[in-house]
C-alpha positions in Angstrom: 88.4 131.9 108.1 86.2 129.5 109.5 87.1 126.0 107.9 85.2 123.7 106.6 85.5 120.2 104.4 84.3 118.9 101.3 81.8 115.6 101.4 84.0 114.1 99.0 87.2 111.8 99.0 90.3 112.9 97.9 93.0 110.7 96.1 96.3 111.5 94.9 99.5 110.0 92.9 102.9 110.9 94.0 105.8 109.7 93.0 109.4 108.1 94.0 112.4 110.9 94.1 116.3 110.1 94.3 118.1 113.4 96.0 121.5 114.6 95.3 122.1 112.6 92.8 125.8 113.0 93.1 127.2 116.6 93.9 123.9 118.0 94.4 123.8 117.5 98.2 120.1 118.9 99.5 119.7 120.8 96.7 119.5 118.5 93.1 116.5 116.1 93.1 114.7 113.7 90.2 111.0 112.0 89.9 110.9 109.0 89.1 107.7 106.9 88.1 107.1 104.6 90.7 104.3 105.5 92.3 101.9 105.7 96.2 98.3 106.3 95.5 96.8 107.5 98.7 93.3 108.4 99.4 90.9 110.2 102.2 88.3 111.3 103.0 86.6 113.4 106.1 84.1 111.2 108.7 81.9 112.2 111.7 85.0 110.5 114.3 88.4 108.7 114.2 91.2 108.1 112.4 91.6 104.6 110.5 94.6 104.1 108.2 94.9 100.8 106.3 98.3 100.1 104.2 98.4 97.9 101.5 101.6 97.4 99.5 105.4 98.5 100.8 105.4 99.2 104.8 102.0 97.2 105.7 102.8 95.5 109.0 105.2 98.3 110.3 103.8 101.6 109.4 101.4 103.1 112.1 97.5 102.5 111.6 96.7 105.8 113.2 97.3 109.4 113.8 101.4 108.6 113.7 101.2 107.7 110.2 103.3 110.2 108.2 100.4 111.2 105.6 98.1 111.5 108.7 101.1 113.6 110.3 101.7 115.8 107.2 97.5 115.8 107.1 96.9 117.6 110.6 100.2 120.0 109.7 98.4 121.3 106.7 94.6 121.4 108.6 96.3 123.6 111.3 97.9 125.6 108.2 94.2 126.1 107.0 92.3 127.2 110.6 91.3 123.9 111.6 90.8 119.9 111.9 87.8 117.6 110.5 86.1 115.6 112.9 87.7 112.3 111.7 89.8 110.8 108.9 89.9 107.6 106.7 93.2 107.5 105.0 93.8 104.3 102.8 97.2 104.2 101.3 98.8 102.3 98.4 102.4 101.7 98.9 104.9 101.1 96.0 108.0 103.4 97.1 110.5 101.1 98.8 110.8 102.3 102.5 113.8 103.7 104.1 115.9 103.1 101.0 116.7 106.9 99.7 113.9 107.1 97.0 112.0 109.5 98.5 109.1 107.6 100.9 109.0 110.1 103.4 108.4 113.0 100.7 105.3 111.0 99.3 104.0 110.2 102.3 104.3 113.6 103.1 103.3 115.9 100.1 100.1 113.1 100.1 99.1 114.2 103.1 99.7 118.3 102.4 97.7 117.7 99.1 95.3 115.4 100.5 94.5 117.8 103.4 94.6 121.0 101.1 92.1 118.9 98.7 89.5 118.5 101.6 89.2 122.3 102.7 86.7 124.4 101.1 88.6 126.5 98.7 91.7 125.0 100.5 94.0 125.5 96.8 93.1 129.2 97.2 93.9 129.8 100.9 97.2 127.8 100.6 99.1 127.9 97.0 101.6 125.2 95.5 104.2 128.2 97.3 103.0 127.2 100.3 102.4 123.7 99.8 106.4 123.5 98.6 107.2 125.7 102.2 105.0 123.3 104.1 106.1 120.0 103.3 109.8 121.0 103.5 109.2 122.0 106.9 108.1 119.8 107.6 110.6 117.1 106.4 113.1 119.0 107.6 114.7 120.5 103.4 113.1 120.6 100.3 115.7 118.3 98.1 112.8 115.3 97.7 109.4 117.3 97.9 110.9 119.6 95.0 110.3 116.8 92.7 107.9 114.4 94.6 105.4 118.1 93.8 106.8 119.5 90.8 107.9 116.6 88.5 111.3 116.2 86.5 114.0 117.5 87.0 114.6 120.3 90.4 116.6 122.4 91.9 115.6 123.3 95.4 117.2 126.3 97.8 115.9 128.2 101.0 115.4 131.5 102.1 114.9 133.3 104.9 111.0 132.5 104.4 111.1 128.9 103.4 111.7 126.6 100.9 112.0 127.6 96.2 112.2 125.6 93.8 112.6 124.8 90.2 111.6 122.0 87.7 113.8 122.0 84.1 113.2 119.2 81.8 115.1 115.9 81.8 116.9 115.1 78.3 115.1 112.1 76.3 118.6 110.6 76.1 117.9 110.1 80.2 117.0 106.4 81.2 117.6 106.0 84.6 117.7 103.2 86.6 117.6 101.8 90.2 119.0 99.0 91.9 117.2 98.9 95.8 118.7 96.0 97.9 117.0 94.4 100.9 118.6 96.1 103.9 117.7 99.6 104.7 118.8 102.4 105.6 118.5 105.6 107.7 118.6 109.4 106.8 119.3 111.1 110.5 122.7 108.2 110.4 123.6 109.0 107.0 123.6 112.5 108.1 125.4 111.9 111.4 128.4 110.0 109.5 128.8 114.0 108.0 131.6 115.9 109.1 131.0 119.4 110.4 133.1 121.4 107.8 134.8 120.2 105.1 137.9 121.2 103.0 136.8 124.2 100.7 138.7 122.1 97.3 136.0 119.3 97.8 133.8 122.2 98.0 134.8 124.2 94.8 134.8 120.7 93.2 131.0 119.5 94.5 130.2 123.3 92.9 131.4 123.4 89.5 130.4 119.1 89.1 126.6 120.3 90.5 127.1 123.3 87.8 128.0 120.7 85.0 125.1 118.3 86.1 122.2 120.5 85.1 123.7 120.7 82.2 124.2 117.4 81.2 120.6 116.2 82.5 119.0 118.7 80.6 121.4 119.0 77.6 124.3 116.5 77.3 123.8 113.5 79.0 127.2 112.4 77.6 128.5 114.5 80.2 126.6 112.8 83.3 129.9 110.7 84.2 131.9 113.5 85.4 128.7 115.6 86.2 127.8 113.3 88.8 131.2 113.0 90.7 130.9 113.6 94.9 133.0 114.5 97.0 130.7 116.1 100.1 128.8 112.9 101.0 129.3 109.6 99.5 132.6 109.4 100.9 131.6 109.8 104.2 128.8 107.4 104.0 130.6 104.8 102.7 131.2 102.6 105.6 127.6 102.3 107.0 126.7 100.7 103.6 129.7 99.1 101.9 127.8 97.2 99.7 126.1 100.3 98.2 129.4 101.6 98.1 131.2 98.9 96.0 128.6 99.2 93.4 128.8 102.4 93.1 132.4 102.4 92.1 132.0 99.3 89.8 129.5 100.9 88.0 131.5 104.0 87.5 134.4 102.1 86.5 132.3 101.1 83.8 131.3 104.1 82.6 127.6 104.3 84.0 127.0 107.6 86.0 126.2 105.6 89.1 125.2 107.5 92.7 123.6 107.1 96.0 120.2 107.8 95.4 119.7 110.0 99.2 120.8 108.6 101.9 120.6 104.9 100.2 121.1 102.7 101.0 119.5 102.4 96.8 121.8 102.8 93.6 120.9 105.5 90.8 122.2 104.6 87.2 121.5 107.5 85.2 123.1 106.5 82.4 122.4 102.9 80.5 123.7 100.0 82.4 126.2 97.2 80.3 124.3 94.6 78.6 126.4 92.4 80.5 125.4 93.7 84.1 124.1 91.6 86.5 122.7 93.1 89.9 122.8 89.4 91.2 120.2 88.4 94.2 121.0 90.6 96.7 119.6 94.2 94.6 116.2 94.6 92.9 116.4 96.3 89.3 114.4 98.6 88.5 114.2 100.6 85.2 112.4 103.9 86.2 111.5 106.7 83.6 111.7 110.0 84.7 108.4 111.2 86.6 108.0 114.6 84.6 103.9 115.6 86.0 104.7 115.1 89.7 102.1 114.8 92.6 98.4 114.6 90.9 95.2 115.2 92.5 91.9 113.8 91.6 88.2 113.5 93.2 86.9 110.0 94.5 88.5 106.7 96.3 91.4 104.6 94.7 90.1 102.2 92.4 91.3 99.0 90.1 94.4 101.3 88.3 95.6 102.0 91.5 96.0 99.2 93.0 97.5 96.7 90.0 100.9 96.1 90.6 101.1 96.7 87.0 101.5 99.9 87.3 103.9 99.8 89.9 106.7 98.8 87.3 108.0 96.0 86.3 111.1 94.4 87.8 114.0 94.0 85.0 
């Protein structure tokens, strides 16, 4: 089937995400109401990328940009590349902090490319979008909540990744504490051992199951449900400030975990009234994003560029 492209621009809003949530390593994720906005349109030739906000001046502004790379992979899956592209990114998700910035870029690219292809949605269904995004990212734990919204459970079948989204109890009000320093997922994964003790695996299986119940039905159980023995301890030496903050918050009764590969800290229960993050951490209170990625026609407007829409620093 030949590939034709729509003439009008398209835009997408993609949420930040937090993966693992303590015991749910590479499986559980949560979408958070902090968004990147990306628009794209097909042109007669060349690639132009603009980046505003997080990552401006650091991210590539050519075919090396992750949004463009994801678009290219999607166009290939749909049968052909456009002659040229203009991509406009307004980023609010902190880069390399464990809040799913790369997954947001990948999901944005896949959805934009699909929307720019005539009958793209019928040719590449939502299940195929998830499989492709997870293949590009390497694992589905962040791309699943970014696509679906809410609290997601992701797994991998022989034919690719699958996921379901579950509603989160109203009492769950996440906060994130974002440090100035960045982290690298590859380095965090390198810290993990090739094998783990059987008792630790059994411990995490039970806590991950409990976490599904706690997040959806009984948030009072979030503190025990977020305990982990598979990854956070092994990564502690590489981000000591994150480890210290997680331990301090948990000692105070807060269901705190490392967000993804870190170094951001995610709190799933209320912070103490007297809690002071200090100047080293940026505290953002972020509701759960229940919608996931949203695609519309047209270029980015004032609403997408307004920094108030990013959520407020607490």
